[in-house]
C-alpha positions as CSV (number, residue, x, y, z in Angstrom):
1,X,11.5,-19.3,4.6
2,X,10.8,-17.6,1.3
3,X,12.2,-14.4,0.0
4,X,10.8,-11.3,1.7
5,X,11.8,-8.8,-0.9
6,X,10.2,-7.4,-4.0
7,X,10.9,-4.6,-6.5
8,X,8.8,-1.5,-6.2
9,X,8.6,1.9,-8.0
10,X,6.4,4.9,-7.4
11,X,4.6,7.2,-9.8
12,X,3.9,10.8,-8.8
13,X,1.7,13.4,-10.6
14,X,3.0,17.0,-10.4
15,X,0.2,19.3,-11.5
16,X,2.5,22.3,-11.5
17,X,4.6,20.6,-14.2
18,X,1.4,20.0,-16.2
19,X,1.5,16.3,-15.6
20,X,-2.0,14.7,-15.9
21,X,-3.7,11.5,-16.9
22,X,-0.9,9.1,-17.9
23,X,1.8,11.8,-17.9
24,X,3.8,11.5,-14.6
25,X,7.2,11.1,-13.1
26,X,8.3,7.6,-12.4
27,X,11.0,6.5,-10.0
28,X,13.5,3.8,-10.7
29,X,12.8,0.3,-9.3
30,X,14.2,-0.3,-5.8
31,X,14.3,-3.4,-3.7
32,X,11.9,-3.4,-0.8
33,X,12.8,-5.9,2.0
34,X,10.0,-6.8,4.4
35,X,11.0,-8.9,7.4
36,X,8.2,-10.2,9.6
37,X,8.7,-9.2,13.3
38,X,7.5,-11.7,16.0
39,X,4.7,-10.5,18.1
40,X,5.5,-9.3,21.6
41,X,4.4,-11.1,24.8
42,X,1.0,-9.3,24.9
43,X,0.1,-10.0,21.3
44,X,0.1,-7.8,18.2
45,X,-2.1,-4.8,19.1
46,X,-0.3,-1.9,20.7
47,X,-2.5,-0.1,23.3
48,X,-0.8,3.3,23.2
49,X,-2.7,4.6,20.1
50,X,-6.0,4.0,21.9
51,X,-4.8,5.7,25.1
52,X,-3.5,8.7,23.1
53,X,-6.9,9.1,21.4
54,X,-8.8,8.8,24.7
55,X,-6.4,11.3,26.3
56,X,-6.9,13.8,23.5
57,X,-10.7,13.5,23.9
58,X,-10.5,14.1,27.6
59,X,-8.3,17.2,27.1
60,X,-10.7,18.5,24.4
61,X,-13.7,18.0,26.7
62,X,-11.9,19.8,29.5
63,X,-11.0,22.8,27.3
64,X,-14.6,23.0,26.0
65,X,-16.0,22.8,29.6
66,X,-13.7,25.5,30.8
67,X,-14.4,27.8,27.8
68,X,-18.2,27.5,27.9
69,X,-18.8,29.7,31.0
70,X,-16.5,32.4,29.5
71,X,-18.4,32.3,26.2
72,X,-21.8,32.7,27.9
73,X,-20.7,35.4,30.3
């Protein structure tokens, strides 16, 4: 297996400190280690985000349906 690490640094612009264009704060380099994780028995796509979004839509639709008669009356 090959190495799974690389050096990274981040640059951040702070407008309050009058940093603009190429003027910015730069972090020191740090080592970023990325290890691949094996996929679970069902594959690589988790289903919970989809269920959470669908649940949020159902709750939103229920609140709108409950509030509509009050808004009209």
